[in-house]
N, CA and C atoms as an extended XYZ file, in Angstrom:
474
Properties=species:S:1:pos:R:3:atomname:S:1:resname:S:1:resid:I:1 pbc="F F F"
N       -14.655      -18.584       15.842 N   MET     1
C       -15.110      -17.506       14.991 CA  MET     1
C       -15.520      -18.088       13.649 C   MET     1
N       -16.683      -17.728       13.168 N   SER     2
C       -17.135      -18.240       11.871 CA  SER     2
C       -17.070      -17.132       10.832 C   SER     2
N       -16.714      -17.535        9.645 N   THR     3
C       -16.653      -16.598        8.533 CA  THR     3
C       -17.778      -16.941        7.584 C   THR     3
N       -18.559      -15.971        7.248 N   ARG     4
C       -19.675      -16.183        6.347 CA  ARG     4
C       -19.288      -15.698        4.961 C   ARG     4
N       -19.447      -16.557        3.980 N   LEU     5
C       -19.153      -16.183        2.605 CA  LEU     5
C       -20.219      -15.218        2.115 C   LEU     5
N       -19.781      -14.110        1.556 N   ARG     6
C       -20.721      -13.135        1.015 CA  ARG     6
C       -20.531      -13.080       -0.485 C   ARG     6
N       -21.619      -13.113       -1.190 N   ILE     7
C       -21.600      -13.089       -2.643 CA  ILE     7
C       -21.769      -11.654       -3.122 C   ILE     7
N       -20.909      -11.246       -4.040 N   VAL     8
C       -21.034       -9.933       -4.665 CA  VAL     8
C       -21.898      -10.114       -5.903 C   VAL     8
N       -23.046       -9.446       -5.913 N   GLU     9
C       -23.945       -9.489       -7.067 CA  GLU     9
C       -23.759       -8.210       -7.865 C   GLU     9
N       -23.546       -8.364       -9.165 N   LEU    10
C       -23.358       -7.212      -10.039 CA  LEU    10
C       -24.607       -6.997      -10.867 C   LEU    10
N       -24.957       -5.738      -11.070 N   ALA    11
C       -26.136       -5.403      -11.865 CA  ALA    11
C       -25.908       -4.072      -12.557 C   ALA    11
N       -26.592       -3.895      -13.660 N   THR    12
C       -26.559       -2.608      -14.346 CA  THR    12
C       -27.443       -1.641      -13.584 C   THR    12
N       -26.914       -0.472      -13.300 N   GLY    13
C       -27.664        0.538      -12.579 CA  GLY    13
C       -28.287        1.549      -13.521 C   GLY    13
N       -29.095        2.427      -12.935 N   SER    14
C       -29.775        3.466      -13.709 CA  SER    14
C       -29.911        4.715      -12.837 C   SER    14
N       -30.539        5.734      -13.388 N   ALA    15
C       -30.753        6.973      -12.642 CA  ALA    15
C       -31.546        6.717      -11.363 C   ALA    15
N       -32.360        5.682      -11.348 N   GLY    16
C       -33.129        5.333      -10.160 CA  GLY    16
C       -32.274        4.844       -9.000 C   GLY    16
N       -31.018        4.546       -9.268 N   ASP    17
C       -30.105        4.056       -8.229 CA  ASP    17
C       -29.202        5.153       -7.667 C   ASP    17
N       -29.416        6.382       -8.083 N   ILE    18
C       -28.502        7.464       -7.707 CA  ILE    18
C       -28.441        7.681       -6.198 C   ILE    18
N       -29.529        7.525       -5.480 N   ALA    19
C       -29.489        7.717       -4.021 CA  ALA    19
C       -28.515        6.733       -3.374 C   ALA    19
N       -28.540        5.476       -3.805 N   ALA    20
C       -27.614        4.473       -3.263 CA  ALA    20
C       -26.179        4.792       -3.674 C   ALA    20
N       -25.998        5.245       -4.907 N   VAL    21
C       -24.664        5.623       -5.383 CA  VAL    21
C       -24.137        6.796       -4.557 C   VAL    21
N       -24.998        7.765       -4.281 N   GLU    22
C       -24.589        8.925       -3.481 CA  GLU    22
C       -24.130        8.514       -2.082 C   GLU    22
N       -24.785        7.507       -1.506 N   GLN    23
C       -24.370        7.029       -0.184 CA  GLN    23
C       -22.961        6.453       -0.239 C   GLN    23
N       -22.677        5.693       -1.281 N   VAL    24
C       -21.329        5.139       -1.435 CA  VAL    24
C       -20.329        6.277       -1.641 C   VAL    24
N       -20.667        7.229       -2.495 N   VAL    25
C       -19.776        8.369       -2.757 CA  VAL    25
C       -19.454        9.102       -1.455 C   VAL    25
N       -20.491        9.353       -0.645 N   ALA    26
C       -20.302       10.104        0.602 CA  ALA    26
C       -19.353        9.399        1.565 C   ALA    26
N       -19.386        8.074        1.576 N   SER    27
C       -18.523        7.338        2.505 CA  SER    27
C       -17.158        6.995        1.906 C   SER    27
N       -17.078        6.908        0.590 N   ALA    28
C       -15.862        6.400       -0.056 CA  ALA    28
C       -14.814        7.469       -0.353 C   ALA    28
N       -15.231        8.680       -0.609 N   PHE    29
C       -14.288        9.714       -1.024 CA  PHE    29
C       -13.951       10.644        0.135 C   PHE    29
N       -12.676       10.790        0.396 N   ASP    30
C       -12.194       11.665        1.453 CA  ASP    30
C       -12.512       13.110        1.064 C   ASP    30
N       -13.280       13.819        1.885 N   PRO    31
C       -13.676       15.189        1.521 CA  PRO    31
C       -12.501       16.155        1.366 C   PRO    31
N       -11.344       15.809        1.912 N   ARG    32
C       -10.172       16.692        1.771 CA  ARG    32
C        -9.745       16.875        0.327 C   ARG    32
N       -10.076       15.898       -0.518 N   PHE    33
C        -9.599       15.942       -1.898 CA  PHE    33
C       -10.625       16.515       -2.876 C   PHE    33
N       -11.875       16.646       -2.477 N   GLY    34
C       -12.893       17.232       -3.344 CA  GLY    34
C       -13.164       16.448       -4.613 C   GLY    34
N       -13.023       15.118       -4.559 N   GLU    35
C       -13.192       14.286       -5.750 CA  GLU    35
C       -14.596       13.718       -5.918 C   GLU    35
N       -15.410       13.814       -4.897 N   ALA    36
C       -16.740       13.209       -4.956 CA  ALA    36
C       -17.614       13.922       -5.987 C   ALA    36
N       -18.265       13.138       -6.815 N   TRP    37
C       -19.164       13.709       -7.809 CA  TRP    37
C       -20.486       14.073       -7.147 C   TRP    37
N       -21.136       15.102       -7.672 N   THR    38
C       -22.437       15.529       -7.163 CA  THR    38
C       -23.551       14.755       -7.864 C   THR    38
N       -24.746       14.863       -7.311 N   ARG    39
C       -25.918       14.217       -7.917 CA  ARG    39
C       -26.097       14.686       -9.358 C   ARG    39
N       -25.977       15.987       -9.593 N   SER    40
C       -26.194       16.491      -10.954 CA  SER    40
C       -25.111       15.992      -11.914 C   SER    40
N       -23.880       15.863      -11.444 N   GLN    41
C       -22.821       15.309      -12.301 CA  GLN    41
C       -23.107       13.848      -12.642 C   GLN    41
N       -23.514       13.078      -11.640 N   LEU    42
C       -23.818       11.664      -11.863 CA  LEU    42
C       -24.978       11.499      -12.839 C   LEU    42
N       -26.051       12.240      -12.608 N   LEU    43
C       -27.216       12.133      -13.496 CA  LEU    43
C       -26.888       12.634      -14.897 C   LEU    43
N       -26.089       13.694      -14.981 N   GLY    44
C       -25.729       14.240      -16.286 CA  GLY    44
C       -24.944       13.260      -17.135 C   GLY    44
N       -23.975       12.591      -16.541 N   ILE    45
C       -23.155       11.654      -17.319 CA  ILE    45
C       -23.949       10.412      -17.686 C   ILE    45
N       -24.873        9.999      -16.817 N   LEU    46
C       -25.672        8.803      -17.120 CA  LEU    46
C       -26.523        8.977      -18.371 C   LEU    46
N       -26.850       10.206      -18.703 N   GLY    47
C       -27.664       10.467      -19.885 CA  GLY    47
C       -26.875       10.505      -21.183 C   GLY    47
N       -25.581       10.354      -21.101 N   MET    48
C       -24.742       10.436      -22.301 CA  MET    48
C       -24.614        9.074      -22.977 C   MET    48
N       -24.464        9.080      -24.302 N   PRO    49
C       -24.314        7.811      -25.030 CA  PRO    49
C       -23.063        7.051      -24.587 C   PRO    49
N       -23.184        5.739      -24.540 N   GLY    50
C       -22.048        4.883      -24.233 CA  GLY    50
C       -21.694        4.756      -22.767 C   GLY    50
N       -22.453        5.410      -21.887 N   VAL    51
C       -22.158        5.390      -20.452 CA  VAL    51
C       -22.967        4.288      -19.777 C   VAL    51
N       -22.319        3.576      -18.857 N   TRP    52
C       -23.058        2.584      -18.076 CA  TRP    52
C       -22.609        2.608      -16.620 C   TRP    52
N       -23.554        2.261      -15.759 N   LEU    53
C       -23.349        2.211      -14.315 CA  LEU    53
C       -23.437        0.755      -13.883 C   LEU    53
N       -22.443        0.289      -13.163 N   THR    54
C       -22.445       -1.071      -12.636 CA  THR    54
C       -22.505       -0.991      -11.119 C   THR    54
N       -23.462       -1.702      -10.538 N   LEU    55
C       -23.618       -1.741       -9.087 CA  LEU    55
C       -23.112       -3.067       -8.550 C   LEU    55
N       -22.489       -3.032       -7.393 N   ALA    56
C       -22.093       -4.249       -6.680 CA  ALA    56
C       -22.897       -4.284       -5.388 C   ALA    56
N       -23.677       -5.336       -5.222 N   ARG    57
C       -24.482       -5.492       -4.013 CA  ARG    57
C       -23.982       -6.689       -3.213 C   ARG    57
N       -23.971       -6.516       -1.906 N   VAL    58
C       -23.665       -7.609       -0.990 CA  VAL    58
C       -24.801       -7.640        0.022 C   VAL    58
N       -25.439       -8.783        0.144 N   ASP    59
C       -26.596       -8.921        1.041 CA  ASP    59
C       -27.647       -7.841        0.759 C   ASP    59
N       -27.837       -7.504       -0.507 N   GLY    60
C       -28.845       -6.532       -0.909 CA  GLY    60
C       -28.421       -5.081       -0.784 C   GLY    60
N       -27.289       -4.824       -0.159 N   GLU    61
C       -26.797       -3.461        0.050 CA  GLU    61
C       -25.826       -3.088       -1.072 C   GLU    61
N       -25.960       -1.861       -1.599 N   VAL    62
C       -25.002       -1.399       -2.608 CA  VAL    62
C       -23.679       -1.140       -1.892 C   VAL    62
N       -22.697       -1.983       -2.204 N   ALA    63
C       -21.392       -1.923       -1.555 CA  ALA    63
C       -20.375       -1.156       -2.391 C   ALA    63
N       -20.687       -0.949       -3.664 N   GLY    64
C       -19.785       -0.234       -4.544 CA  GLY    64
C       -20.415       -0.045       -5.904 C   GLY    64
N       -19.765        0.748       -6.725 N   PHE    65
C       -20.270        0.989       -8.077 CA  PHE    65
C       -19.122        1.425       -8.970 C   PHE    65
N       -19.365        1.347      -10.247 N   ALA    66
C       -18.418        1.859      -11.239 CA  ALA    66
C       -19.209        2.567      -12.324 C   ALA    66
N       -18.684        3.660      -12.773 N   LEU    67
C       -19.277        4.442      -13.850 CA  LEU    67
C       -18.267        4.452      -14.989 C   LEU    67
N       -18.699        3.996      -16.153 N   SER    68
C       -17.785        3.826      -17.286 CA  SER    68
C       -18.435        4.323      -18.563 C   SER    68
N       -17.602        4.491      -19.585 N   ARG    69
C       -18.143        4.836      -20.896 CA  ARG    69
C       -17.265        4.230      -21.978 C   ARG    69
N       -17.899        3.937      -23.096 N   ALA    70
C       -17.187        3.412      -24.262 CA  ALA    70
C       -17.483        4.311      -25.445 C   ALA    70
N       -16.437        4.671      -26.162 N   ILE    71
C       -16.567        5.487      -27.363 CA  ILE    71
C       -15.711        4.829      -28.437 C   ILE    71
N       -16.356        4.404      -29.500 N   VAL    72
C       -15.721        3.705      -30.608 CA  VAL    72
C       -14.984        2.486      -30.050 C   VAL    72
N       -13.645        2.471      -30.097 N   ASP    73
C       -12.920        1.280      -29.649 CA  ASP    73
C       -12.157        1.498      -28.343 C   ASP    73
N       -12.518        2.538      -27.587 N   GLU    74
C       -11.879        2.787      -26.307 CA  GLU    74
C       -12.932        2.965      -25.227 C   GLU    74
N       -12.568        2.594      -24.011 N   ALA    75
C       -13.458        2.771      -22.866 CA  ALA    75
C       -12.696        3.498      -21.771 C   ALA    75
N       -13.454        4.097      -20.876 N   GLU    76
C       -12.854        4.831      -19.770 CA  GLU    76
C       -13.608        4.502      -18.492 C   GLU    76
N       -12.860        4.186      -17.466 N   LEU    77
C       -13.434        4.033      -16.136 CA  LEU    77
C       -13.451        5.428      -15.532 C   LEU    77
N       -14.639        5.997      -15.402 N   LEU    78
C       -14.775        7.366      -14.926 CA  LEU    78
C       -14.709        7.460      -13.409 C   LEU    78
N       -15.312        6.477      -12.756 N   LEU    79
C       -15.434        6.534      -11.301 CA  LEU    79
C       -15.653        5.126      -10.777 C   LEU    79
N       -14.908        4.747       -9.770 N   LEU    80
C       -15.106        3.473       -9.090 CA  LEU    80
C       -15.021        3.754       -7.604 C   LEU    80
N       -16.000        3.265       -6.855 N   ALA    81
C       -16.005        3.498       -5.408 CA  ALA    81
C       -16.554        2.274       -4.694 C   ALA    81
N       -15.960        1.991       -3.559 N   THR    82
C       -16.408        0.906       -2.697 CA  THR    82
C       -16.605        1.481       -1.303 C   THR    82
N       -17.713        1.146       -0.669 N   SER    83
C       -17.932        1.584        0.709 CA  SER    83
C       -16.782        1.084        1.574 C   SER    83
N       -16.298        1.904        2.491 N   PRO    84
C       -15.169        1.490        3.324 CA  PRO    84
C       -15.374        0.135        4.012 C   PRO    84
N       -16.585       -0.175        4.416 N   ALA    85
C       -16.860       -1.449        5.091 CA  ALA    85
C       -16.628       -2.650        4.184 C   ALA    85
N       -16.619       -2.435        2.862 N   TRP    86
C       -16.483       -3.542        1.908 CA  TRP    86
C       -15.152       -3.540        1.169 C   TRP    86
N       -14.242       -2.691        1.553 N   ARG    87
C       -12.944       -2.659        0.881 CA  ARG    87
C       -12.123       -3.901        1.207 C   ARG    87
N       -11.314       -4.302        0.241 N   ARG    88
C       -10.425       -5.468        0.371 CA  ARG    88
C       -11.192       -6.765        0.621 C   ARG    88
N       -12.420       -6.811        0.084 N   GLN    89
C       -13.238       -8.018        0.208 CA  GLN    89
C       -13.730       -8.498       -1.154 C   GLN    89
N       -13.115       -8.008       -2.220 N   GLY    90
C       -13.435       -8.488       -3.555 CA  GLY    90
C       -14.441       -7.664       -4.330 C   GLY    90
N       -15.010       -6.639       -3.717 N   VAL    91
C       -16.018       -5.821       -4.399 CA  VAL    91
C       -15.385       -5.040       -5.551 C   VAL    91
N       -14.285       -4.360       -5.296 N   GLY    92
C       -13.606       -3.600       -6.351 CA  GLY    92
C       -13.131       -4.494       -7.478 C   GLY    92
N       -12.602       -5.656       -7.137 N   SER    93
C       -12.149       -6.602       -8.166 CA  SER    93
C       -13.308       -7.091       -9.013 C   SER    93
N       -14.432       -7.394       -8.375 N   ALA    94
C       -15.607       -7.843       -9.127 CA  ALA    94
C       -16.079       -6.748      -10.078 C   ALA    94
N       -16.085       -5.512       -9.612 N   LEU    95
C       -16.479       -4.395      -10.472 CA  LEU    95
C       -15.515       -4.242      -11.646 C   LEU    95
N       -14.223       -4.300      -11.384 N   LEU    96
C       -13.242       -4.150      -12.467 CA  LEU    96
C       -13.374       -5.254      -13.509 C   LEU    96
N       -13.522       -6.494      -13.067 N   ARG    97
C       -13.692       -7.597      -14.028 CA  ARG    97
C       -14.929       -7.372      -14.886 C   ARG    97
N       -16.001       -6.909      -14.267 N   SER    98
C       -17.239       -6.649      -14.999 CA  SER    98
C       -17.066       -5.522      -16.016 C   SER    98
N       -16.392       -4.463      -15.615 N   ILE    99
C       -16.159       -3.323      -16.509 CA  ILE    99
C       -15.335       -3.749      -17.716 C   ILE    99
N       -14.280       -4.508      -17.471 N   LEU   100
C       -13.424       -4.952      -18.575 CA  LEU   100
C       -14.199       -5.842      -19.539 C   LEU   100
N       -15.023       -6.727      -19.015 N   ALA   101
C       -15.828       -7.606      -19.876 CA  ALA   101
C       -16.857       -6.801      -20.666 C   ALA   101
N       -17.509       -5.854      -20.009 N   GLU   102
C       -18.514       -5.028      -20.691 CA  GLU   102
C       -17.857       -4.159      -21.760 C   GLU   102
N       -16.713       -3.580      -21.444 N   ALA   103
C       -16.001       -2.748      -22.420 CA  ALA   103
C       -15.629       -3.574      -23.648 C   ALA   103
N       -15.132       -4.777      -23.419 N   ARG   104
C       -14.779       -5.677      -24.525 CA  ARG   104
C       -16.030       -5.980      -25.356 C   ARG   104
N       -17.133       -6.240      -24.687 N   GLY   105
C       -18.388       -6.520      -25.379 CA  GLY   105
C       -18.907       -5.343      -26.187 C   GLY   105
N       -18.526       -4.142      -25.796 N   ARG   106
C       -18.932       -2.932      -26.520 CA  ARG   106
C       -17.937       -2.570      -27.616 C   ARG   106
N       -16.940       -3.418      -27.828 N   GLY   107
C       -15.984       -3.205      -28.911 CA  GLY   107
C       -14.719       -2.469      -28.535 C   GLY   107
N       -14.523       -2.203      -27.251 N   ALA   108
C       -13.310       -1.498      -26.829 CA  ALA   108
C       -12.110       -2.438      -26.876 C   ALA   108
N       -10.982       -1.897      -27.274 N   VAL   109
C        -9.736       -2.666      -27.271 CA  VAL   109
C        -8.797       -2.187      -26.161 C   VAL   109
N        -9.162       -1.093      -25.513 N   ARG   110
C        -8.348       -0.537      -24.426 CA  ARG   110
C        -9.272        0.191      -23.458 C   ARG   110
N        -8.919        0.135      -22.169 N   VAL   111
C        -9.642        0.870      -21.130 CA  VAL   111
C        -8.649        1.803      -20.446 C   VAL   111
N        -9.070        3.037      -20.240 N   HIS   112
C        -8.250        4.066      -19.602 CA  HIS   112
C        -8.881        4.478      -18.276 C   HIS   112
N        -8.061        5.008      -17.393 N   LEU   113
C        -8.557        5.625      -16.165 CA  LEU   113
C        -7.544        6.647      -15.701 C   LEU   113
N        -8.020        7.552      -14.862 N   GLU   114
C        -7.138        8.552      -14.274 CA  GLU   114
C        -7.402        8.570      -12.781 C   GLU   114
N        -6.339        8.706      -11.997 N   VAL   115
C        -6.469        8.599      -10.550 CA  VAL   115
C        -5.448        9.512       -9.874 C   VAL   115
N        -5.818       10.022       -8.720 N   ARG   116
C        -4.885       10.816       -7.928 CA  ARG   116
C        -3.682        9.939       -7.583 C   ARG   116
N        -2.489       10.487       -7.654 N   ALA   117
C        -1.248        9.715       -7.512 CA  ALA   117
C        -1.137        8.972       -6.186 C   ALA   117
N        -1.785        9.454       -5.134 N   ASN   118
C        -1.695        8.788       -3.833 CA  ASN   118
C        -2.989        8.064       -3.456 C   ASN   118
N        -3.788        7.721       -4.441 N   ASN   119
C        -5.039        7.006       -4.197 CA  ASN   119
C        -4.742        5.528       -3.945 C   ASN   119
N        -5.314        4.981       -2.892 N   GLY   120
C        -5.093        3.588       -2.532 CA  GLY   120
C        -5.577        2.587       -3.560 C   GLY   120
N        -6.455        3.007       -4.467 N   ALA   121
C        -6.994        2.090       -5.479 CA  ALA   121
C        -5.968        1.735       -6.557 C   ALA   121
N        -4.854        2.427       -6.594 N   ILE   122
C        -3.839        2.139       -7.617 CA  ILE   122
C        -3.388        0.684       -7.544 C   ILE   122
N        -3.235        0.155       -6.349 N   ASP   123
C        -2.844       -1.256       -6.210 CA  ASP   123
C        -3.872       -2.173       -6.863 C   ASP   123
N        -5.140       -1.865       -6.696 N   LEU   124
C        -6.212       -2.653       -7.317 CA  LEU   124
C        -6.078       -2.619       -8.834 C   LEU   124
N        -5.886       -1.443       -9.387 N   TYR   125
C        -5.770       -1.315      -10.840 CA  TYR   125
C        -4.555       -2.081      -11.372 C   TYR   125
N        -3.441       -1.957      -10.696 N   ARG   126
C        -2.230       -2.674      -11.121 CA  ARG   126
C        -2.425       -4.185      -11.039 C   ARG   126
N        -3.072       -4.638       -9.982 N   THR   127
C        -3.336       -6.072       -9.820 CA  THR   127
C        -4.126       -6.625      -10.997 C   THR   127
N        -4.993       -5.801      -11.557 N   HIS   128
C        -5.832       -6.240      -12.677 CA  HIS   128
C        -5.206       -5.955      -14.040 C   HIS   128
N        -3.941       -5.550      -14.055 N   GLY   129
C        -3.223       -5.415      -15.313 CA  GLY   129
C        -3.105       -4.015      -15.874 C   GLY   129
N        -3.638       -3.021      -15.194 N   PHE   130
C        -3.490       -1.645      -15.673 CA  PHE   130
C        -2.036       -1.208      -15.500 C   PHE   130
N        -1.521       -0.479      -16.474 N   ALA   131
C        -0.153        0.034      -16.430 CA  ALA   131
C        -0.180        1.555      -16.551 C   ALA   131
N         0.690        2.201      -15.819 N   LYS   132
C         0.772        3.661      -15.874 CA  LYS   132
C         1.234        4.087      -17.260 C   LYS   132
N         0.533        5.064      -17.827 N   CYS   133
C         0.877        5.527      -19.173 CA  CYS   133
C         1.008        7.043      -19.259 C   CYS   133
N         0.822        7.728      -18.139 N   GLY   134
C         0.952        9.179      -18.177 CA  GLY   134
C         0.814        9.798      -16.804 C   GLY   134
N         1.132       11.080      -16.739 N   GLU   135
C         1.064       11.808      -15.477 CA  GLU   135
C         0.738       13.267      -15.767 C   GLU   135
N        -0.098       13.844      -14.928 N   ARG   136
C        -0.419       15.272      -15.007 CA  ARG   136
C        -0.029       15.890      -13.673 C   ARG   136
N         1.017       16.671      -13.692 N   ARG   137
C         1.508       17.293      -12.454 CA  ARG   137
C         0.530       18.369      -11.976 C   ARG   137
N         0.242       18.336      -10.668 N   GLY   138
C        -0.603       19.357      -10.061 CA  GLY   138
C        -2.026       19.391      -10.575 C   GLY   138
N        -2.530       18.283      -11.076 N   TYR   139
C        -3.847       18.243      -11.722 CA  TYR   139
C        -4.994       18.405      -10.723 C   TYR   139
N        -4.895       17.741       -9.593 N   TYR   140
C        -5.965       17.810       -8.585 CA  TYR   140
C        -5.613       18.844       -7.527 C   TYR   140
N        -6.620       19.555       -7.084 N   ARG   141
C        -6.438       20.542       -6.029 CA  ARG   141
C        -7.375       20.176       -4.879 C   ARG   141
N        -6.795       19.979       -3.692 N   GLY   142
C        -7.576       19.617       -2.516 CA  GLY   142
C        -8.326       20.802       -1.948 C   GLY   142
N        -9.183       20.525       -1.000 N   LYS   143
C       -10.007       21.567       -0.379 CA  LYS   143
C        -9.161       22.647        0.302 C   LYS   143
N        -7.992       22.273        0.815 N   ALA   144
C        -7.121       23.231        1.501 CA  ALA   144
C        -6.114       23.878        0.550 C   ALA   144
N        -6.275       23.626       -0.760 N   GLY   145
C        -5.402       24.240       -1.748 CA  GLY   145
C        -4.190       23.422       -2.145 C   GLY   145
N        -3.969       22.288       -1.483 N   GLU   146
C        -2.811       21.457       -1.839 CA  GLU   146
C        -3.040       20.822       -3.212 C   GLU   146
N        -1.963       20.575       -3.917 N   VAL   147
C        -2.067       19.994       -5.255 CA  VAL   147
C        -1.563       18.557       -5.248 C   VAL   147
N        -2.164       17.759       -6.117 N   HIS   148
C        -1.815       16.346       -6.240 CA  HIS   148
C        -1.711       16.009       -7.719 C   HIS   148
N        -0.747       15.187       -8.041 N   ASP   149
C        -0.588       14.733       -9.421 CA  ASP   149
C        -1.665       13.717       -9.771 C   ASP   149
N        -1.987       13.652      -11.045 N   ALA   150
C        -2.890       12.626      -11.575 CA  ALA   150
C        -2.051       11.635      -12.359 C   ALA   150
N        -2.362       10.367      -12.204 N   HIS   151
C        -1.703        9.326      -12.992 CA  HIS   151
C        -2.730        8.701      -13.919 C   HIS   151
N        -2.338        8.506      -15.146 N   SER   152
C        -3.186        7.837      -16.133 CA  SER   152
C        -2.730        6.390      -16.247 C   SER   152
N        -3.706        5.492      -16.317 N   TYR   153
C        -3.443        4.061      -16.465 CA  TYR   153
C        -4.282        3.539      -17.611 C   TYR   153
N        -3.822        2.464      -18.223 N   SER   154
C        -4.624        1.819      -19.262 CA  SER   154
C        -4.313        0.332      -19.291 C   SER   154
N        -5.209       -0.391      -19.937 N   ILE   155
C        -5.041       -1.824      -20.117 CA  ILE   155
C        -5.556       -2.189      -21.502 C   ILE   155
N        -4.812       -3.014      -22.209 N   ALA   156
C        -5.252       -3.515      -23.516 CA  ALA   156
C        -6.171       -4.706      -23.280 C   ALA   156
N        -7.245       -4.774      -24.041 N   LEU   157
C        -8.212       -5.861      -23.895 CA  LEU   157
C        -8.004       -6.963      -24.911 C   LEU   157
N        -7.024       -6.815      -25.778 N   THR   158
C        -6.805       -7.832      -26.815 CA  THR   158
C        -5.696       -8.775      -26.436 C   THR   158
């Protein structure tokens, strides 16, 4: 059996990449939780100051993306998604490293994120140094009415 090394290429995305982002969103987010952003939400946030979209491509295919924003000296990871076929292959880690570097370059001293308490990406965030700093009980409501807590994480960039 041969293993082929695949390179994750990172690039800044734009509104022109929304169709590819939507494909990742459709495959990455479990519809039971209702967390997937719509096209209008994605396009709306991209037009706001301080927001940037980072794409991760493998073999020319968009394998994941991150949507972030920086305001004054803080940044927020708004959305990070990896296509299921590319999970646990370094795509999420490459995106996180890029986001942290870009946030630092934009003058941020801390990056925040919020995630459903049972989201599998929590391990990824912890691996990269994010620490839990808060909790919102019953914050997320699933499609069937079930409630899920939100956990807030942050990392200092200094």
